[in-house]
N, C-alpha and C positions, 0 to 999 in steps of 0.2 A: 291823520297821523299826529302823534304827539311830537312837537319840536322841543326836545329835551336839552336843558342846559348842562346837566351833569353827564359825565361819561358813565355808561352802565357796564358793570363788570359781570360777565357770565362765565360759565364753566367751559363750554366748548363751541366749536364752529356751528353745530346744528342749533344750539341755543341762539347764537348770533344771527343765523339766517331767520329763525322764527321771529325773533324780536324785531328784526329789520322791517317786518310787515306792519309793525305797530308804532315804531319809533323812528323819527328823523333826528339822528344824533350819532355820537360816537359810541360804539359798542366794542368792548375789548374782551376777548375770550382769554381765560387763564391757561387753557390747555389742560384742564383738570388738575391733577396732583403735581404736574410739572411746575406749577407756580412755586412750589416749595424749594426748587433748585434753580429756577430761571431768574437770575438776578436782573436781566435786562427788562423782562416784563414787569417785575416788581418796581424797577426804577421808572418805567413808563407810567404805571398806575399812580405812583407817588407824584410824578410831575403833573399829570392831568388833575389829580386831586387838589394840588396846590393852586392850579389855575381856575378850575370851575367846580371842584367837588366831584365825588363819585357816588353812584348808587349801586349797591351790591344786590344782584338777583341770581342766587344759586338755587339748585334743586332743594327740595324739602326733606331729603334723606340725610343720613349721618355724614356722608361724604361731602354733601353741599355745605353743611354746617362747619365741617373741618376747614374747608376752603375759605368760607366766610370769616371764620375766626382768625385764620392766618392773615388775611388781608387787614383785618382790624389790628393786627399786631404791628404793622409797619405804616399805617396811615392814621393820622390824628383823628380822634372821634368826631371833632367838629367838622371834618371834611367828608364825613360818611353819612349817607342815608341808606336805609335798609328796606327792601321790598321782599315779601315772602309769598310764595305760591302755596295754595291750599294743598294738603296731602290727598291727592286724587289717585285711587287705585287704577292701574292700567299699564299698558305697554305701548311704546312708540312704534309706529308702523315699520320703520326701517330695521327694528331689532327683532331677532328671533325669539328672545325670551325677555321677560320683564326684569327690571333691576332687582338687586338683592332684597330690597324692602318692598318691591311690588308697586312702586309709586311712579306716576308720570313725572318726568323732568320738565324743565322750562320749555323744551322743544315740543312737548306734547300737550301743553296747556292751551285752551281756547284763547284766541286773540282778545276777546272782550274781557276775559278774566285777567289777562296780563295787563291790559290798559287800566282796569279798575285797581289792581294792586299797585301799579306805578303811581297812580294819582293818590291812593291812600297813603303811600310812603312819602308824599309831599314833594314829588319830583318837580323841579323848576321848569316852567314852560318858557321857551325861547320865543320872544315876540319879534325880534329884529331879524332881518335877512342880511347876509353879508353882501353889500352892493358891489364888491370887487373881489370875488373869490380867486384863490390860486387854482389855475387850471393845468391840464396836461400839456397844453401848448406853451405855458410858461416854463414848465420843466424842460421842454425841448429847447426853447429859446435860451435858457440858462445853462444848457449842457448837462442837465441832470438825467436826460434820456436822449437816445438817438446818436450818441457819439462814443468814440473809443473809450474815453475815461469816465463815462457816465456813472458806472457802478462805484468807482473810486470816489467820485464827487459826492454821491449820495452817502457813502460811508463816512466821509469827512463831515458832512452836514449832520448826519445822525449823531456822531460822536460829540460835535459841538453843542447840540441841543439835548444831549442825554437821552436819545431815543435808541431803541433796539437796532442793532446792525442788520438783523435778518428781515426787516420790514420789506414787503413788496413795494413797488413804485406806487400802486394804488393805495395801499395802506398808509404809506408815508404822506401822500397827498391829502388823504382824509384827516390824518392827525395834525398836519401842519395847518390846515384850514380851521381846525379846532383851537389851535394854540396861538396863532398869530395872523396878522393881516398880510395881504400881498405885498404892500410897501415895506413892511418890516422884514419879510423874507428876502425881498429883492435887495435891500440894503445889506443884509447879512451875507448873501451870496456874493455881492460885489466886494465886501470886505474880505471874505474867505478866498475868493478866486480872482483877485486883481481885476475887477471890473465885470465879473460874470461872463455870460456868453459861453461859447464852446471852446474855452481855452483849456489847455492841459493843466493838471493839478501841479 
């Protein structure tokens, strides 16, 4: 698997699932055209672009290029890499009919082709491993899961970091590991919640 530095931006959850078999890294789905009105997801993409850059991998149809160009409108060009899938005629297995243009999307493209296109786009390969990652047990210890006010604490933390408020616990954990170290997060939680732990907000 490619250990990718940049966050990879795809259109939907099935693209995300497909790419996760090729990439070890952060993959953010736009929810298709909802990116045009989803201010929180746009803010998240800007944030991760500032930290490590992004790589856009949308479908090769007109809808994919509309989404790609929209992302380019709010992220500085020097923070963006672009990967393109070849226009392959076909239909994904889960769909009853082919897309309007009759082309396979990211979810239908062979893994070797996806890997080849990512490398051709100049994706950065992450060499280092995080020696002290943030874990689900840390969330429990800090009161972000498993206590009465956990969801409220996660909302406060998301707001402080400029993350979407609708993130699942697992998605928040993945993004936090991408953005910061365990020690940085622990200090932030202590500052926010008077010493961390399972205290009320």
